[in-house]
N, C-alpha and C positions, 0 to 999 in steps of 0.2 A: 586517228580522226574520231571525233565525238559524233555520235548519231544525233540528228536534230530532234528526235523523239525517243522515249524509252531510256533505259539504263543498260546499255550494252557495252561490254568490255572493249569491243573493237568494231568500228564501222569503216568500210573501205569501198571505193568504187567497184561495182559489180564487174566491170570490164577487167579489173585487176585480179579477179579470182574466178574466171570462167570454168575452171576445172571443178568447182564446187556446185555448179549448176547442171541441170539436165540438158541434153542436147538442144531441144527447141528453145529453151530459155537462153542458153549460152549464145546460140545463133542470133536471137533477137537483140541481145545486148551487144554482141560483136558488130552488128549492122545497125545500131541505134540511129534513128533519124527523127526522133520525137520532138515534142514541143519544148523540151528542156535539154541542156547539154548532157551527154552521156555520163559525165562525172557526178551528176546529181542522182543517178540510179545507184543506190548504195546497197551493199550486202552486209548483213549482221549474222553472226553465228548464234544459233539457239539450240537448246537441248530438246530433242523430239519427245523426251519423256515428260517435259513440262508444257506440252501443247494445250492441255485443258485450259480454258479461258481463265478461270480463277487462279490457277497455279501460275499461268503465264504472266498475268499482270502483276501478281505478287512478286515474281522473280525479276521481271524486266521493266516494270514501271506502271503505275496506275494510270498515267496519261495515255497509255495504249488502248484503254477501253474505248475512247472516243475517236481513235485514229487508226484502228485496225479494220481491214476489210476482208471479207471472204469472197472467193471466186467459186461460183457454183456452176456446174455444167448442167444444162437442161436439154431435154428432148422435146421437140415440138412436132405436132402432127397436123397436116393440112392436106386435104384431098388425097388421103392415103399415103402421102409422102412424109417421111420422117427426116428432120434436120436437127442439128445440134447447134447450140449457142452457149456462150458463157455470160454470166451475170455477176456484177461486182456490187456488193452492198456492205454497209458498215456491220461489223461483227456484233453490234448491239441490237441489230434489227433482224427481221426474217424476210426472206425473199417473197414477194407477192407473185407467186408462180401462176395462180389461176386468174389473176386480174391483170396487173401491169405487164407481166412477161408475155402472157398469151396475147394480149391486145397488141403489144409492140411488135411481136413476131408474126402477127396476122394468122395465128394458129387456132384450130378448133380445140386442141387440147395441148397442154404443156405439163411436164412433170420433171422431177429430178432424174437425170440420167443414171442408169445403174453404175455402180462403182467400176466394174470391169470395162464398161464402155468409156467412162470419163478418163480412166487411166490409159486405156489402149489408144484412144483417139488423140489425147494430148501429148502422150509420151512423158507424162509427169507422174509423180507419186501421189497417191491419195492422201489428203491432208496437207498437201503442199502445192496444189494446183494454183496457178497464177495467171493473170491476164497477159503477162509478158511472154510472148512466144506461142500463142495459140495457133492452131492450124489456119492456114491461109483460107480466106473466104468465110470464116465463122463470124457471125454477128457477136459483138461484145456490148452488152447493155451495162452502163455505168450509172449507178444512182447519183443524182445531182449532189447529194450530201457528201459523197466520196470525192467527186470531181472538184468540189469547192474547198477541200482541205489543203492547207499548205504542205503537209507531209502525211503520207499514208503508209502503213505497214501491210504488206501482202506476202503471199507465199513466194518461194523461190524456185518452185518446181520439185523440191524435195521436202521431206518432213523436217530435215535439219536445215536451219537457216531461213532468213526472211529477206525481202527486199524492202527498202524504204525509198519512196520517190514522191514528188509533188502530185497532188490530185489532178492538176491540169495535164500532166504527162500521161496519166491513165486515160483521161478523156480523149487524148489524141492518138491512142494506139490504133493500129489497123482494124477497121470494122467497128470502131466504137461509136456508140450513140449515147448521149447523156439523157437520162429519163428521170423526171420528177416522180417521187413516190414508188420507186422500185423496191425499196426496203420499207417495211411497215413495222 
C-alpha cells in the first residue's frame, strides 16, 4: 500500500503490525473506535538514525514538513498539584507552553515534562511519543492546524516507525480538545 503522504517503501494498517508498536499504542490500535476506520491508521517504517527533521524530510519527502506533528508531554501545576498532559502541534511550530497550554489546562505554571517522566508515564520511547495510546485520563491538546489536515504523520511509540492518520482522528482521541494557536 502507498502512504497518502511522504515517500515510504511500505505503508500498512497499524492493526496488521501491532508487534512493531509499544504496548500502550498497540492496545489503542487493537481497540480502535475513533472517528475514522481502523484501517486508516497506517504504520510506516522509518530509520531512527534519520529522525532529525532536515534529514527526515530529505529521506521521506518534503511534503512531510507541513504534515508532521510532534507530541509533547507537559507538566502543569495548580494549587500545589502536578498533572501531566500531552500536546500535539505541527513540527514546524513550537508549543506555546506558557500561554495557550497553561490557560487551557487552568494551570499556574506549565513546562515540558522531564524525559524520564514522559517515557515512564507513557510507556513509549523518547522521540517516538504519540497521542495514540496515552494514559487514561490525560488531557490531549491538539492544535487546530493539526486537526484540520487530511493526513498527519506522528510517532508510533518507538523511535523506529511512524503512524499516519487523518487529523480528525487525532482530534477525536480520548481526552482530546482542539485548541487554536497551540503551536506558534
